[in-house]
C-alpha positions as CSV (number, residue, x, y, z in Angstrom):
1,M,147.0,64.6,81.8
2,D,145.7,62.8,78.7
3,I,142.8,60.5,79.8
4,E,143.3,58.3,76.7
5,R,146.8,57.5,77.8
6,I,145.7,56.9,81.3
7,G,143.2,54.4,80.0
8,E,145.9,52.6,78.1
9,R,148.2,52.4,81.1
10,A,145.5,51.5,83.5
11,G,144.4,48.4,81.6
12,A,142.1,49.4,78.8
13,A,144.4,48.0,76.1
14,I,144.4,50.1,73.0
15,V,146.1,48.0,70.3
16,P,147.2,48.8,66.8
17,V,145.7,46.8,63.9
18,G,147.7,44.8,61.5
19,G,150.1,41.9,61.7
20,P,151.1,38.6,60.0
21,W,148.3,36.5,58.5
22,S,148.2,33.0,57.3
23,P,145.4,32.2,54.8
24,P,142.6,29.8,55.9
25,R,143.0,26.1,54.9
26,T,139.3,25.3,54.8
27,E,136.1,27.1,53.8
28,P,136.9,29.1,50.7
29,G,136.9,32.8,51.7
30,G,136.7,31.8,55.4
31,A,134.0,32.4,57.9
32,E,132.9,35.9,59.0
33,S,132.9,34.8,62.6
34,V,134.0,31.8,64.7
35,S,132.8,31.0,68.2
36,L,134.7,29.0,70.7
37,A,134.7,28.1,74.3
38,I,137.6,27.0,76.6
39,I,136.3,25.4,79.8
40,G,137.7,23.8,82.9
41,S,137.8,24.0,86.7
42,G,138.6,27.2,88.4
43,G,142.3,27.8,88.2
44,A,142.9,25.6,85.1
45,G,143.7,28.7,83.1
46,A,140.7,28.8,80.7
47,M,140.3,32.6,81.2
48,R,144.0,33.3,80.5
49,A,143.9,31.3,77.3
50,G,140.7,33.2,76.2
51,E,142.2,36.6,77.0
52,I,145.3,35.8,74.9
53,L,143.2,34.7,72.0
54,L,141.1,37.9,72.1
55,D,144.3,40.0,72.2
56,V,145.7,38.1,69.2
57,A,142.5,38.7,67.3
58,A,142.7,42.4,68.1
59,K,146.3,42.7,66.9
60,T,145.5,40.7,63.7
61,G,142.8,43.2,62.9
62,F,139.6,41.3,63.9
63,F,136.8,42.4,66.1
64,G,135.7,40.1,68.9
65,L,133.9,39.5,72.1
66,M,134.8,37.4,75.2
67,T,132.3,36.7,78.0
68,R,133.0,34.5,80.9
69,A,130.9,32.0,82.8
70,M,132.0,31.1,86.3
71,G,130.7,29.9,89.6
72,P,130.3,32.0,92.8
73,Q,132.9,29.9,94.7
74,I,135.9,31.8,96.1
75,R,138.1,28.9,95.1
76,G,137.5,26.1,92.6
77,G,134.2,25.8,90.8
78,E,133.7,26.2,87.0
79,A,135.3,28.6,84.5
80,A,134.7,29.1,80.8
81,A,136.0,31.7,78.4
82,L,133.4,32.2,75.7
83,L,134.7,33.9,72.6
84,R,133.4,35.1,69.2
85,I,136.0,36.5,66.8
86,A,134.7,38.2,63.7
87,T,135.5,40.4,60.7
88,A,133.0,43.0,61.8
89,P,131.9,44.4,65.2
90,V,129.9,41.9,67.3
91,S,128.1,42.5,70.6
92,S,126.5,39.2,71.0
93,L,127.5,35.6,71.3
94,D,126.4,33.4,68.4
95,D,123.7,30.7,68.5
96,H,126.2,28.0,69.2
97,F,129.9,27.3,69.6
98,D,131.9,26.0,66.7
99,L,134.7,24.8,68.9
100,L,134.7,23.6,72.6
101,I,137.9,22.7,74.3
102,A,137.5,21.0,77.7
103,L,140.6,21.1,79.9
104,D,138.5,18.9,82.2
105,W,134.8,18.0,82.7
106,A,134.8,18.3,86.5
107,N,132.1,21.0,86.7
108,F,130.7,21.0,83.3
109,S,127.1,20.2,84.5
110,R,127.0,23.6,86.3
111,F,127.1,25.6,83.1
112,A,126.3,23.1,80.4
113,A,123.2,25.1,79.3
114,E,125.4,28.1,78.6
115,L,127.4,26.2,76.0
116,P,125.1,25.3,73.1
117,L,126.6,23.1,70.4
118,A,125.5,22.0,67.0
119,A,126.2,19.0,64.7
120,T,128.9,21.1,63.0
121,S,130.7,21.8,66.3
122,L,134.1,20.3,67.2
123,V,134.7,19.3,70.8
124,I,138.3,18.6,72.0
125,T,138.6,16.5,75.1
126,D,141.5,15.2,77.2
127,Q,140.7,11.5,77.8
128,D,142.7,11.6,81.0
129,E,140.4,14.3,82.5
130,G,137.1,12.5,82.7
131,E,134.5,11.0,80.4
132,V,132.7,13.2,77.8
133,P,129.3,14.1,79.2
134,V,126.2,12.6,77.7
135,A,124.9,16.1,76.7
136,I,127.9,16.5,74.4
137,G,127.1,13.3,72.5
138,E,123.4,14.3,72.3
139,S,124.4,17.5,70.5
140,G,125.8,15.6,67.6
141,A,129.1,17.5,67.8
142,L,132.3,15.8,66.5
143,V,134.5,14.8,69.5
144,A,138.3,14.5,69.1
145,A,140.8,13.6,71.7
146,L,143.9,15.6,72.6
147,A,146.1,14.6,75.6
148,M,146.6,18.2,76.7
149,K,148.0,17.4,80.2
150,K,150.3,14.7,78.9
151,L,151.6,17.0,76.2
152,A,152.1,19.7,78.8
153,R,154.2,17.4,81.0
154,A,156.7,17.1,78.1
155,V,157.7,20.7,78.8
156,P,159.1,21.5,82.3
157,G,156.5,23.7,83.9
158,G,154.1,23.4,81.0
159,R,150.4,23.8,81.5
160,A,147.5,22.3,79.6
161,N,145.8,25.6,79.0
162,M,148.8,26.7,76.8
163,I,148.3,23.4,74.8
164,A,144.7,24.4,74.3
165,L,145.6,27.9,73.4
166,G,148.0,26.7,70.7
167,A,145.5,24.2,69.3
168,A,142.6,26.7,69.3
169,A,144.6,29.4,67.5
170,A,145.8,27.0,64.8
171,L,142.4,25.5,64.3
172,I,140.6,28.8,63.7
173,G,143.4,30.4,61.8
174,L,145.1,32.9,64.0
175,P,148.8,33.6,63.2
176,A,151.3,31.7,65.4
177,A,153.8,34.5,65.4
178,L,151.3,36.9,67.0
179,V,150.1,34.3,69.6
180,T,153.7,34.0,70.7
181,E,154.2,37.8,70.8
182,V,151.1,38.3,72.9
183,L,152.0,35.5,75.2
184,A,155.4,37.1,75.8
185,R,153.8,40.4,76.6
186,Q,151.2,39.0,79.0
187,L,153.4,36.5,80.8
188,G,156.8,38.3,80.6
189,R,156.6,39.7,84.1
190,K,156.3,36.1,85.5
191,G,160.0,35.4,84.6
192,E,161.9,33.7,81.9
193,A,161.1,30.2,83.2
194,V,157.4,30.6,83.1
195,L,157.5,32.3,79.7
196,A,159.7,29.5,78.2
197,A,157.4,26.8,79.6
198,S,154.3,28.5,78.2
199,A,155.9,29.1,74.8
200,G,157.0,25.4,74.6
201,A,153.5,24.2,75.5
202,L,152.0,26.6,73.0
203,A,154.2,25.3,70.2
204,L,153.2,21.7,71.0
205,G,149.5,22.7,70.9
206,E,149.9,24.4,67.5
207,K,151.6,21.3,66.2
208,A,149.0,18.9,67.6
209,A,146.2,20.9,65.8
210,A,147.4,19.4,62.5
211,S,146.2,16.0,63.6
212,L,142.7,17.3,64.6
213,P,139.7,17.4,62.4
214,P,139.4,20.7,60.4
215,M,136.8,23.2,61.3
216,R,135.5,26.7,60.4
217,R,138.3,29.1,60.0
218,L,138.3,32.8,59.9
219,A,138.4,34.8,56.7
220,A,141.2,37.4,56.3
221,P,140.7,40.3,58.7
222,P,139.3,43.6,57.3
223,A,141.8,46.2,56.0
224,A,143.7,47.9,58.8
225,A,142.1,51.2,59.8
226,G,143.1,53.2,62.9
227,T,143.0,51.3,66.2
228,R,141.0,48.7,68.0
229,W,140.4,48.9,71.7
230,N,140.5,45.6,73.7
231,I,138.5,46.7,76.7
232,S,136.0,45.4,79.2
233,G,132.6,47.0,80.0
234,N,133.8,47.9,83.5
235,Q,136.9,49.5,82.2
236,A,134.9,51.4,79.6
237,T,132.6,52.6,82.4
238,G,135.6,53.9,84.4
239,L,137.0,55.7,81.4
240,G,133.6,57.2,80.6
241,A,133.4,58.5,84.2
242,L,136.9,60.1,83.9
243,K,136.0,61.7,80.5
244,G,132.8,63.1,82.1
245,G,134.9,64.8,84.8
246,V,134.5,62.6,87.8
247,S,137.1,63.4,90.4
248,F,135.9,61.5,93.4
249,V,134.7,57.9,93.8
250,A,133.6,56.2,97.0
251,A,132.5,52.6,96.9
252,Y,132.4,49.2,98.6
253,P,133.6,46.2,96.5
254,I,130.8,44.0,95.2
255,T,130.7,41.5,92.3
256,P,130.4,42.2,89.4
257,A,131.2,46.0,89.8
258,T,134.5,45.7,91.6
259,E,136.6,46.0,88.4
260,V,135.2,49.5,87.8
261,L,136.8,50.5,91.1
262,E,140.0,48.6,90.5
263,W,140.4,50.4,87.2
264,M,139.5,53.8,88.5
265,A,141.8,53.8,91.6
266,P,145.1,54.3,89.7
267,A,143.5,56.3,86.9
268,L,142.0,58.9,89.3
269,A,145.3,59.2,91.1
270,K,146.9,60.2,87.9
271,T,144.3,62.9,87.3
272,G,144.4,64.4,90.8
273,G,141.2,62.7,91.9
274,M,140.6,60.2,94.7
275,L,138.9,56.9,95.3
276,V,137.9,55.9,98.8
277,Q,137.0,52.3,99.7
278,A,134.1,52.8,102.2
279,E,133.2,50.5,105.0
280,D,129.8,49.8,103.3
281,E,127.4,51.0,100.6
282,L,125.6,53.4,103.0
283,A,128.9,55.2,103.8
284,A,129.9,55.2,100.1
285,I,126.8,56.9,98.8
286,N,126.9,59.5,101.6
287,M,130.5,60.2,100.9
288,V,129.6,60.8,97.2
289,I,126.8,63.2,98.2
290,G,129.3,65.1,100.4
291,A,131.9,65.3,97.7
292,S,129.4,66.5,95.1
293,F,128.0,69.1,97.6
294,A,131.6,70.4,97.9
295,G,131.9,70.8,94.1
296,A,133.5,67.5,92.9
297,P,131.7,65.5,90.3
298,A,131.3,62.1,92.1
299,L,130.4,58.5,91.4
300,T,129.9,55.2,93.1
301,A,129.7,51.7,91.5
302,T,127.8,48.8,93.0
303,S,125.4,46.0,92.2
304,G,121.7,45.3,93.0
305,P,122.2,44.6,96.8
306,G,124.3,47.8,97.1
307,L,121.8,49.9,95.2
308,A,119.0,48.8,97.6
309,L,121.0,50.1,100.5
310,M,121.6,53.5,98.7
311,I,118.0,54.3,98.0
312,E,117.3,56.5,101.0
313,A,120.5,58.6,100.4
314,L,119.5,58.9,96.7
315,G,116.3,60.5,97.9
316,L,118.4,63.1,99.8
317,A,120.4,63.8,96.6
318,V,117.1,64.4,94.7
319,A,115.7,66.7,97.4
320,S,118.9,68.7,97.8
321,E,119.5,68.7,94.0
322,T,123.0,67.3,94.4
323,P,124.3,65.6,91.2
324,L,126.0,62.2,91.4
325,V,126.2,59.0,89.4
326,V,125.5,55.4,90.7
327,V,126.6,52.7,88.3
328,D,124.7,49.5,89.0
329,V,126.4,46.5,87.4
330,M,123.4,44.2,87.7
331,R,123.5,40.6,88.6
332,G,120.9,37.9,89.2
333,G,118.5,38.5,92.1
334,P,116.7,38.9,94.4
335,S,118.7,39.3,97.6
336,T,122.2,38.0,97.1
337,G,121.1,36.3,93.9
338,I,123.8,34.9,91.7
339,P,126.8,37.2,92.1
340,T,128.7,35.9,89.0
341,K,125.8,35.9,86.6
342,F,123.8,38.6,84.8
343,E,120.2,39.8,84.7
344,Q,118.2,42.9,83.9
345,S,116.1,42.7,87.0
346,D,117.1,46.0,88.8
347,L,115.0,48.1,86.4
348,D,112.1,48.3,88.8
349,I,114.1,49.5,91.8
350,A,116.1,52.0,89.6
351,V,113.0,53.6,88.2
352,H,110.5,53.3,91.1
353,G,112.6,52.6,94.2
354,L,113.0,56.1,95.6
355,H,110.7,57.4,98.3
356,G,108.0,59.9,97.3
357,D,108.0,61.8,94.0
358,A,111.7,61.8,93.3
359,P,112.5,62.5,89.6
360,H,116.0,61.3,88.6
361,L,117.8,59.9,85.6
362,V,118.1,56.3,84.7
363,L,120.3,55.3,81.7
364,A,121.6,52.0,80.3
365,P,124.5,51.3,77.9
366,N,123.7,48.8,75.2
367,S,127.2,47.5,74.4
368,I,130.7,47.2,75.9
369,G,131.8,50.3,74.1
370,D,128.6,52.2,75.0
371,C,129.5,51.7,78.6
372,L,132.0,54.5,78.0
373,T,129.6,56.8,76.1
374,T,126.6,56.3,78.4
375,T,128.6,56.7,81.6
376,Q,130.2,59.9,80.3
377,W,126.7,61.2,79.2
378,A,125.3,60.3,82.6
379,V,127.9,62.3,84.4
380,V,127.4,65.5,82.3
381,L,123.6,65.1,82.5
382,A,123.7,64.7,86.3
383,E,125.9,67.8,86.6
384,T,123.9,69.9,84.1
385,L,120.5,68.9,85.7
386,Q,121.7,68.7,89.3
387,T,120.2,65.3,90.0
388,P,121.3,61.7,90.6
389,A,121.7,59.4,87.6
390,I,121.6,55.7,87.8
391,V,123.5,53.8,85.1
392,L,122.2,50.2,84.6
393,S,125.1,48.1,83.3
394,D,125.2,44.3,84.0
395,Q,127.6,41.4,84.4
396,A,127.2,40.5,80.7
397,L,128.6,43.9,79.8
398,G,130.8,44.8,82.7
399,Q,132.9,41.6,82.9
400,S,133.0,40.9,79.2
401,R,135.8,42.2,76.9
402,A,135.4,43.3,73.3
403,V,137.6,44.3,70.5
404,I,135.9,47.5,69.2
405,A,136.5,50.7,67.3
406,P,136.8,53.7,69.7
407,P,133.2,54.6,70.7
408,P,131.8,58.1,69.9
409,P,131.6,60.8,72.5
410,P,128.2,61.9,73.9
411,P,126.8,65.4,73.3
412,T,128.6,68.3,75.0
413,L,126.6,69.9,77.8
414,P,127.3,73.0,80.0
415,G,127.8,71.1,83.3
416,R,127.0,72.4,86.7
417,L,125.6,75.9,87.1
418,I,127.8,77.5,89.8
419,A,126.6,80.3,92.1
420,T,129.1,83.2,92.6
421,A,129.5,85.8,95.3
422,A,127.7,88.2,93.0
423,E,124.5,86.4,94.0
424,G,124.6,88.5,97.2
425,A,122.5,88.3,100.3
426,G,119.4,87.3,98.3
427,Y,120.9,84.0,97.1
428,Q,118.2,81.4,96.6
429,R,119.7,77.9,96.1
430,Y,116.3,76.5,95.0
431,A,115.1,79.5,93.1
432,L,112.1,78.7,90.9
433,T,113.6,79.2,87.5
434,A,112.0,78.6,84.1
435,R,114.0,75.5,83.3
436,G,114.1,74.2,86.9
437,V,117.9,74.5,87.3
438,S,119.2,77.1,89.8
439,P,122.8,78.1,90.7
440,M,124.5,75.7,93.1
441,A,127.0,77.3,95.5
442,I,130.3,75.8,96.4
443,P,130.9,75.8,100.2
444,G,133.0,78.8,101.2
445,T,131.7,81.1,98.4
446,S,130.9,84.4,100.1
447,G,127.2,85.1,100.7
448,T,125.9,81.8,99.4
449,T,125.6,79.6,102.5
450,Y,122.5,77.4,102.3
451,V,121.0,74.3,104.0
452,A,121.0,71.1,102.0
453,D,119.1,68.3,103.8
454,G,116.3,65.9,103.2
455,L,113.5,68.1,104.5
456,E,111.3,70.0,102.0
457,H,112.4,73.6,101.8
458,S,111.7,77.0,100.5
459,A,113.5,78.6,97.6
460,R,116.3,79.8,100.0
461,G,116.7,76.3,101.4
462,A,115.0,76.8,104.8
463,P,113.0,73.7,105.9
464,S,109.3,74.2,105.2
465,A,106.1,72.2,105.7
466,Q,104.1,74.8,103.7
467,A,102.0,73.2,100.9
468,S,103.0,76.0,98.6
469,D,106.7,75.3,99.0
470,H,106.3,71.6,98.6
471,H,104.2,71.9,95.4
472,A,106.6,74.5,94.0
473,Q,109.7,72.4,94.7
474,L,108.1,69.2,93.4
475,D,107.3,71.1,90.1
476,K,110.8,72.5,89.9
477,R,112.5,69.1,90.3
478,A,110.2,67.5,87.8
479,R,110.4,70.4,85.3
480,K,114.2,70.4,84.9
481,L,114.1,66.7,83.8
482,E,110.9,66.8,81.7
483,T,111.7,69.9,79.6
484,F,115.3,69.1,78.9
485,D,116.2,68.2,75.3
486,Y,118.1,64.9,75.5
487,G,118.5,64.7,71.8
488,E,119.2,61.7,69.6
489,P,121.2,59.7,72.2
490,W,118.0,58.8,74.0
491,A,117.9,55.6,71.9
492,D,119.6,53.8,69.1
493,L,117.3,53.5,66.1
494,E,118.2,51.2,63.2
495,G,116.3,49.9,60.2
496,E,112.7,50.4,59.1
497,G,109.7,48.2,58.7
498,E,106.3,47.3,60.2
499,I,107.9,45.0,62.8
500,A,110.1,46.5,65.6
501,L,112.4,45.0,68.2
502,L,112.3,47.1,71.3
503,T,115.0,46.4,73.9
504,W,117.6,47.9,76.2
505,G,121.0,47.2,77.8
506,S,122.8,44.0,77.1
507,A,119.8,42.5,75.4
508,T,120.5,44.9,72.5
509,G,123.4,42.8,71.2
510,P,121.3,39.7,70.2
511,A,118.4,41.9,69.1
512,R,120.7,43.9,66.8
513,E,122.1,40.8,65.2
514,A,118.7,39.2,64.8
515,M,117.4,42.4,63.1
516,R,120.3,42.4,60.7
517,R,119.8,38.7,59.9
518,A,116.1,39.2,59.4
519,R,116.7,42.2,57.1
520,A,119.2,40.2,55.1
521,A,116.5,37.5,54.6
522,G,114.1,40.1,53.3
523,L,112.0,40.8,56.5
524,A,111.5,44.5,57.2
525,V,112.4,44.9,60.8
526,R,113.6,47.9,62.8
527,L,115.5,48.1,66.2
528,I,114.8,50.5,69.0
529,S,117.2,50.3,71.9
530,L,116.6,52.7,74.8
531,R,119.6,54.4,76.3
532,L,117.6,56.9,78.4
533,L,115.0,55.0,80.5
534,L,114.0,57.8,82.8
535,P,112.5,60.3,82.2
536,A,110.3,58.7,79.6
537,Q,110.3,60.2,76.1
538,P,106.8,59.7,74.8
539,A,107.0,62.0,71.8
540,R,110.3,60.5,70.6
541,M,108.9,57.0,71.1
542,A,105.8,57.8,69.1
543,A,108.0,58.9,66.2
544,A,110.3,55.8,66.5
545,L,107.2,53.5,66.4
546,A,105.5,55.3,63.5
547,G,104.3,52.7,61.0
548,V,105.0,49.8,63.4
549,R,102.2,47.2,63.5
550,R,103.9,44.5,65.5
551,L,106.3,44.9,68.4
552,L,108.6,42.4,69.9
553,V,110.0,43.4,73.4
554,V,113.3,41.7,74.3
555,E,114.5,41.6,77.9
556,Q,116.4,39.5,80.4
557,S,114.1,39.4,83.4
558,H,111.6,36.9,84.8
559,G,108.9,39.4,85.6
560,R,108.8,41.3,82.3
561,Q,109.9,44.5,84.1
562,F,110.8,46.3,80.9
563,H,107.5,45.4,79.2
564,K,105.6,46.7,82.2
565,F,107.7,49.9,82.2
566,L,106.9,50.4,78.5
567,R,103.2,49.9,79.0
568,A,103.2,52.4,81.9
569,N,104.9,55.1,80.0
570,Y,104.3,54.7,76.2
571,D,101.5,54.0,73.7
572,L,102.5,50.7,72.1
573,P,101.1,49.0,68.9
574,A,98.1,46.7,69.3
575,E,100.1,43.6,68.7
576,V,102.9,43.1,71.2
577,A,104.9,40.0,72.0
578,V,107.6,39.6,74.6
579,I,110.7,37.5,74.9
580,S,111.5,37.7,78.6
581,R,114.1,35.4,80.0
582,P,116.0,35.7,83.4
583,G,119.7,35.2,83.5
584,P,122.1,33.5,83.4
585,L,121.1,32.0,80.0
586,P,121.5,34.8,77.4
587,I,118.9,35.5,74.7
588,R,120.5,34.5,71.4
589,P,119.8,35.9,67.9
590,A,118.1,32.6,66.9
591,D,115.6,32.9,69.8
592,I,114.5,36.3,68.4
593,L,114.4,35.1,64.8
594,A,112.3,32.1,65.8
595,R,109.7,34.5,67.3
596,L,109.8,36.7,64.3
597,A,109.3,33.7,62.0
598,T,105.8,33.3,63.5
599,W,104.9,36.7,62.2
600,E,106.6,36.3,58.8
């Protein structure tokens, strides 16, 4: 069955480009991007309004990004849809929001720091839903009143979030006809009464926008070309796993990785695969090892606390050379941390957490679209090299949505080397081959029975405490990873110059935008974003850093984990600076540019 079509039906919306367009009324030529936030208490509908806006942007031909800020409460709490809509691909929020619409201010203080404003920003408030916080006034933003709840009550069953949606679309210049169309598609299953109420409130919001102060409006979208995907990082991860050949998933739900499992459950069923919800993370990782031992490419998805529980079993997979993939959608830590926020602080455990000398793969996607490419690459690498692969995504990628062009596929690899009955009675599961990979038998294949446990073993798989066997198998497991040619996908390299930004994962988005802004201003800056973290690639890094005198490391962790990892594995230029910030506040392009300015 066509995996692309499965992706579309299972929730990874693939939408055509093109549609009606009304020209902007302000800013000649329009803005290349507009950023807006819709906030309110949990359940107020801020997320739904944001999702519809992003969908409308996709259908109009724009690119876009929507992240979300929310509290860890099961019910209530705060919620914010944070959007950036643009004429070109974007993978980072901007330095501030042009428009902030507050359905209420009840929990604003909990995420105020995540909503930077400027003197050019427009804030829309409902005067019946609380006083405007002092922080808003201090920002210098223009504040305008819109009685969203009162307007909504004029429509039977109307809701304030639909008033906000209509006003937001009109203010930034999205076509009303497409907003109505997308609204009908998203809410049609709720019945005619709900749809009529929402459409009525939407129209009132659009009309009310005419009385609000004008603001930045979008330029016309780029010429239609092919398709845009409106997809989340977790959905892209699931689609990448399917494309890589995964047919078995076992996992225990955990925020923010659960959507990977929710997406894959129906998708796997359509391809003849299976997803099992295990009783805990220990059971999940051992089910995955068992499925892979039986010949099925297998994966589990978790977050930091779950990865910690899986470490011992991952050592078993290394020792038995059983391929599998663990997707860690990182959140703030340590311990339970902040389940609904992001951080890049699982790098240390992913790289160093396994017991003993246990070589394995660690990879990291650097954008929402790259969640597909990197996960697919991780699956085929794990299968080809017969080893576990850990994929470090995070909440900022996994639970965000983006309007993107379809991402490119990773390199084609041969996959698992399977032993056949022709191996005969002399079959050696762990034979000491030149490249370190030996044929792996599928249970039931005549003459190829072997033991696969956590004990050190001989080439045949028999448990052994002999130093010679231990040294030989350690060399074998290291050799297959160290001598493999990973090719160009090991990192994204962009630009040139004596200053380099070196980063990874979700920190790539703001670093990439900062690099482009700096180059546009005449500063020669290059970007290096690592996709393959382990094994280290010193020769490739040396080539990437050739001619670099100053290096700025960009990461989202408190303890500078990435910087320490780089120093342990690579020769860095003499002058190195670090921007290291823990979540949940994202690093923004302006933060990086400010640091570069001290070198300029």
